[in-house]
TITORRO-453932 format. One record per residue (C-alpha): x, y negated, z negated; residue in three letters. Coordinates in steps of 0.1 Angstrom, whole numbers, plus 2048, in hexadecimal, padded with zeros to 3 digits. Last residue first. Layout:
N
XYZALA...
//
This chain:
110
73B77E823ARG72676082CGLY72F75F851GLN73673984DMET75574183CASP76671E831ARG78971582ESER7906F0827GLU7A36F6807GLU7BC70E81APRO7BC73280FILE7E0739802ARG7F6755809VAL80D76C7F4GLU81E78C801LEU8277A67E7GLY82E7C1800ASP8397B0822LEU8547C7828GLU83E7E5824GLU82A7D7843SER80A7C3847LEU8027B2868VAL7FE78E866ILE7EE781887GLN7C9782879CYS7D576D85DSER7DD751873LEU7FB73F865ARG80371F853SER82771C843THR82E6F9852ARG80C6ED845THR7E86EC854VAL7CC6DE842GLY7B16E185DALA7BA6F7879ALA7B96ED89ELEU7DF6EA8A2ASP7E170D892LEU7CE71B8B2MET7EA70E8C7ASP80571E8AFGLU7F473E8B3GLU7F373D8D8ASP8177358D7ASP8207558C5ALA82975289DALA848761894GLY848782882ALA84577C85CLEU86377C845ARG86975884AASP84974E83APHE84C76381ATRP86074B805GLU84A72D811ALA82973E805ALA813744823VAL7F872A82AILE7D873C83AVAL7C373585AHIS7A875085FCYS79073686FTHR7AA72C889SER7987358AACYS7A07488CAALA7BC75C8BDMET7AA77C8C3GLN7AB7898A0GLY78678B89CGLU77D76B8AECYS76A75F88FTHR784768877GLY76F75C85AGLU78B75C83DLEU77875181DPRO78876D807MET76F7877FFGLY7867A37F6ILE7827B5817ASN78479582AGLN7A779181CGLY7B27B3826VAL7A37AF848GLU7B478F850LEU7D679D844LEU7D67B485FARG7DB7DA859GLN7FA7E9868GLY8087F5846PRO7EB7F782CVAL7D97DD819GLY7D87D37F4GLU7C97B67E3ALA7D179F7C6GLU7BC77E7C1VAL7CF75E7B3LYS7B87427A9ARG7C67207B3GLY7A37117BDASP7A97147E3ALA7B07387DCTHR7D27487D9VAL7D376A7EBPHE7ED7827DFTHR7F77A17F4VAL8027C47EAARG80A7DC806VAL8008007FFMET
//
């Protein structure tokens, strides 16, 4: 299992576990994080935007140009912003910490 900590907009830490190969978006949705993922991982929206803790950011595979383009449309973007649909869990990411942006809303009502 790969452990992930989600930090909510109000600062609460929520622990989750996923399996290698699983997308971070799915892990967050499974525990009720407000990650809408409207395009279902097709990089056609930015509703799964997360902010990766600085100490973890460089451990991720680089963002594709399409992901960078979608992040340009996201609210509250920072230098360590990523789309959670593009983060694939691996053993090397055990302990990953990401923050949910304050502007995040899940209009699908999960």
